[in-house]
C-alpha positions as CSV (number, residue, x, y, z in Angstrom):
1,M,-53.5,-14.5,-12.4
2,G,-55.2,-14.0,-15.5
3,G,-55.4,-11.3,-18.0
4,P,-53.3,-10.1,-20.4
5,V,-49.8,-8.1,-19.9
6,S,-48.5,-5.4,-22.4
7,E,-44.7,-6.4,-23.9
8,E,-44.0,-2.9,-23.2
9,E,-44.5,-2.5,-19.7
10,L,-43.4,0.4,-17.3
11,S,-41.7,0.5,-14.4
12,L,-42.8,3.0,-12.2
13,Y,-39.4,3.8,-11.0
14,D,-35.4,2.5,-12.4
15,P,-35.3,-0.5,-11.2
16,A,-31.7,-0.8,-10.0
17,L,-32.2,1.7,-7.5
18,L,-33.1,-1.2,-5.0
19,L,-30.3,-3.4,-6.8
20,S,-27.7,-0.9,-4.4
21,L,-29.1,-0.7,-1.6
22,D,-27.3,-1.8,1.5
23,F,-29.2,-4.0,3.7
24,F,-26.4,-3.0,6.5
25,R,-27.0,0.3,7.2
26,S,-30.6,-1.4,8.4
27,P,-30.8,-2.6,12.4
28,A,-33.4,-4.9,11.0
29,I,-32.3,-7.9,12.1
30,F,-33.3,-10.7,9.6
31,S,-32.5,-14.6,10.0
32,P,-31.7,-16.5,7.4
33,R,-29.8,-12.8,6.0
34,I,-32.3,-12.0,3.1
35,S,-32.5,-8.2,0.8
36,A,-33.7,-6.9,-1.4
37,A,-31.8,-8.4,-4.4
38,V,-32.0,-11.6,-2.3
39,P,-35.7,-12.2,-1.0
40,G,-35.0,-15.2,0.3
41,E,-36.7,-18.4,-2.1
42,S,-35.2,-18.0,-5.4
43,W,-38.9,-17.4,-7.0
44,L,-39.7,-14.2,-4.9
45,K,-38.7,-11.4,-6.6
46,V,-38.7,-7.3,-5.1
47,R,-39.1,-4.7,-8.0
48,P,-41.0,-1.7,-9.7
49,L,-44.9,-1.4,-9.2
50,Q,-45.1,-1.8,-13.0
51,S,-47.7,-1.3,-15.1
52,G,-49.0,-4.6,-16.3
53,D,-49.6,-5.6,-11.9
54,F,-53.4,-4.4,-13.0
55,H,-53.7,-8.3,-14.1
56,R,-51.6,-9.6,-11.1
57,G,-53.8,-9.1,-8.7
58,F,-52.1,-5.7,-7.2
59,L,-55.9,-4.4,-6.9
60,Q,-56.2,-7.9,-4.3
61,I,-53.3,-7.3,-2.5
62,L,-54.4,-4.0,-1.0
63,S,-57.5,-5.4,-0.4
64,Q,-56.3,-7.6,2.3
65,L,-55.0,-4.0,3.6
66,T,-58.3,-1.7,3.3
67,K,-61.2,-0.8,0.9
68,V,-60.3,-0.3,-2.9
69,G,-62.8,-0.1,-4.5
70,D,-64.3,-0.3,-8.1
71,V,-61.4,0.4,-10.2
72,S,-60.9,-0.2,-13.2
73,L,-57.5,-1.1,-15.4
74,T,-58.1,2.8,-17.1
75,Q,-58.4,3.8,-13.7
76,F,-55.0,2.3,-12.4
77,L,-53.5,3.0,-15.6
78,N,-54.3,6.9,-15.5
79,C,-53.3,6.7,-11.9
80,F,-49.9,5.1,-12.8
81,A,-48.6,7.5,-15.5
82,Q,-49.7,10.5,-13.1
83,M,-47.7,9.2,-10.0
84,R,-44.7,7.8,-12.7
85,A,-44.9,10.9,-14.1
86,S,-44.5,13.2,-10.6
87,G,-40.9,11.0,-9.7
88,D,-42.4,11.4,-6.0
89,Y,-43.7,8.1,-5.6
90,Y,-42.3,4.5,-5.2
91,V,-44.9,1.6,-4.6
92,T,-42.2,-1.4,-4.5
93,V,-44.4,-4.9,-4.5
94,I,-43.0,-8.4,-3.9
95,V,-43.3,-11.0,-6.5
96,D,-44.3,-14.9,-6.0
97,T,-43.0,-15.4,-9.7
98,R,-44.1,-19.1,-9.9
99,Y,-47.3,-17.6,-10.4
100,D,-46.8,-14.0,-11.5
101,K,-48.8,-13.1,-8.4
102,I,-48.2,-9.4,-6.5
103,I,-47.4,-11.2,-2.9
104,G,-46.7,-8.2,-0.8
105,S,-46.6,-4.4,-1.4
106,A,-45.7,-1.0,0.8
107,T,-45.2,2.7,-0.4
108,L,-42.8,5.3,-0.6
109,V,-44.3,9.2,-0.5
110,L,-42.0,11.9,-1.2
111,E,-43.0,14.7,0.3
112,R,-41.0,18.4,-1.5
113,K,-40.4,20.2,1.6
114,F,-39.2,23.8,1.7
115,I,-37.7,23.7,5.1
116,H,-34.1,22.6,5.6
117,G,-33.0,23.6,2.3
118,C,-36.1,22.6,0.2
119,A,-35.3,19.0,1.8
120,R,-37.3,16.0,1.1
121,R,-39.5,13.9,3.4
122,G,-40.3,10.0,3.5
123,R,-43.7,8.8,4.2
124,L,-44.6,5.0,4.0
125,E,-48.2,3.5,2.8
126,D,-50.4,1.1,2.6
127,V,-47.8,-1.5,4.2
128,V,-49.4,-5.2,3.4
129,V,-47.9,-8.8,3.0
130,D,-50.0,-11.7,1.6
131,D,-51.7,-13.7,4.9
132,T,-50.7,-17.0,2.7
133,Y,-46.8,-16.1,2.8
134,R,-46.6,-14.6,6.3
135,G,-43.5,-15.9,7.9
136,K,-40.8,-15.6,5.5
137,Q,-39.5,-11.9,7.2
138,L,-41.8,-10.3,3.9
139,G,-43.7,-7.5,5.7
140,K,-39.9,-6.3,7.0
141,L,-38.1,-6.8,3.7
142,I,-40.9,-4.2,2.4
143,V,-40.7,-2.0,4.9
144,V,-36.9,-1.6,4.9
145,T,-36.1,-1.8,1.6
146,V,-38.8,1.5,1.0
147,S,-36.8,3.0,3.9
148,L,-33.3,2.6,2.5
149,L,-34.8,3.7,-0.7
150,A,-36.2,6.8,0.7
151,E,-32.4,7.7,2.5
152,Q,-30.9,6.4,-1.1
153,L,-33.3,9.1,-2.2
154,G,-31.6,12.1,0.2
155,C,-35.1,11.7,2.4
156,Y,-34.1,13.4,6.0
157,K,-36.6,11.9,7.2
158,M,-39.0,9.2,7.2
159,S,-42.4,8.8,8.6
160,L,-45.4,6.1,9.2
161,D,-48.9,6.0,11.0
162,C,-49.5,2.5,12.6
163,K,-51.9,0.4,15.0
164,D,-51.0,0.5,18.4
165,K,-50.3,-3.1,17.9
166,L,-47.3,-2.6,15.1
167,I,-45.2,-0.3,17.3
168,P,-43.0,-2.4,18.2
169,F,-41.8,-4.5,14.5
170,Y,-41.2,-1.2,13.4
171,K,-39.5,-0.4,16.4
172,S,-37.2,-3.4,15.7
173,I,-36.4,-1.7,12.5
174,G,-35.5,1.3,13.9
175,Y,-38.8,4.0,14.0
176,T,-38.9,5.9,17.3
177,L,-41.8,7.4,18.5
178,E,-40.6,11.6,19.3
179,P,-42.1,12.6,22.4
180,G,-44.8,15.1,22.4
181,N,-45.1,14.5,18.3
182,A,-46.6,11.1,18.5
183,N,-50.2,11.2,17.8
184,T,-52.3,11.4,14.3
185,M,-55.0,13.3,13.6
186,N,-57.0,13.4,10.4
187,I,-59.7,14.6,8.0
188,R,-61.2,12.3,6.1
189,Y,-63.6,13.7,3.1
190,E,-65.7,11.1,2.5
191,G,-66.3,10.9,-1.6
192,T,-64.6,14.3,-2.5
193,T,-62.4,13.0,-4.8
194,R,-64.2,10.5,-7.1
195,S,-66.9,13.5,-7.0
196,I,-64.0,16.3,-8.1
197,D,-62.6,13.0,-10.7
198,R,-66.5,12.9,-12.0
199,N,-66.7,16.4,-11.9
200,I,-64.2,17.5,-14.4
201,A,-65.4,14.6,-16.5
202,G,-67.9,15.6,-16.8
203,S,-70.2,12.4,-14.9
204,K,-72.2,13.0,-11.8
205,P,-70.7,13.0,-9.0
206,E,-70.9,10.2,-6.7
207,N,-70.6,9.2,-3.3
208,T,-67.6,6.9,-2.3
209,E,-66.1,5.8,1.6
210,P,-62.2,6.7,1.7
211,S,-59.6,3.8,2.1
């Protein structure tokens, strides 16, 4: 991927967290056996998102999942800094080290609660693997990685929203549909986020389609 990368890149969270995950705790079946520490091919690496990943195609891989928009390097770095400062975002990526290219990603978001003794709930978001790398168990690998990470960080549960066709996949790695509580409902605020950002900056609001 093109573009300069700083020698002092920052990780979104401590990479050592991934090395201590126990994949035997997951009901997911890998054949052959792989993990975040040993992802199969020698040229694959699972790690936290880094500040230089703008130049490694991170936004391009997200565009295989949904509309990303025209995100500048400055916007990327500002968002990265805010996520890192909060300590509640665990964007995890898979890298093809032969090309220094991001080929997969999933995000664990921690929600802080007053219930359950001020516990934390995990949410799985933005799961995607490059189409050309399918068949290497990478989708399963990235989801199990962030799911185990949620458990290690003390979440009392992990939740996700998915399309109906993906329900069997998520069931196979331990997720369940809760009877009477299996609906997803949303209100989409079209253009709100960008309008707020631009108002703060003193610029003219711009309508955009939500992802």
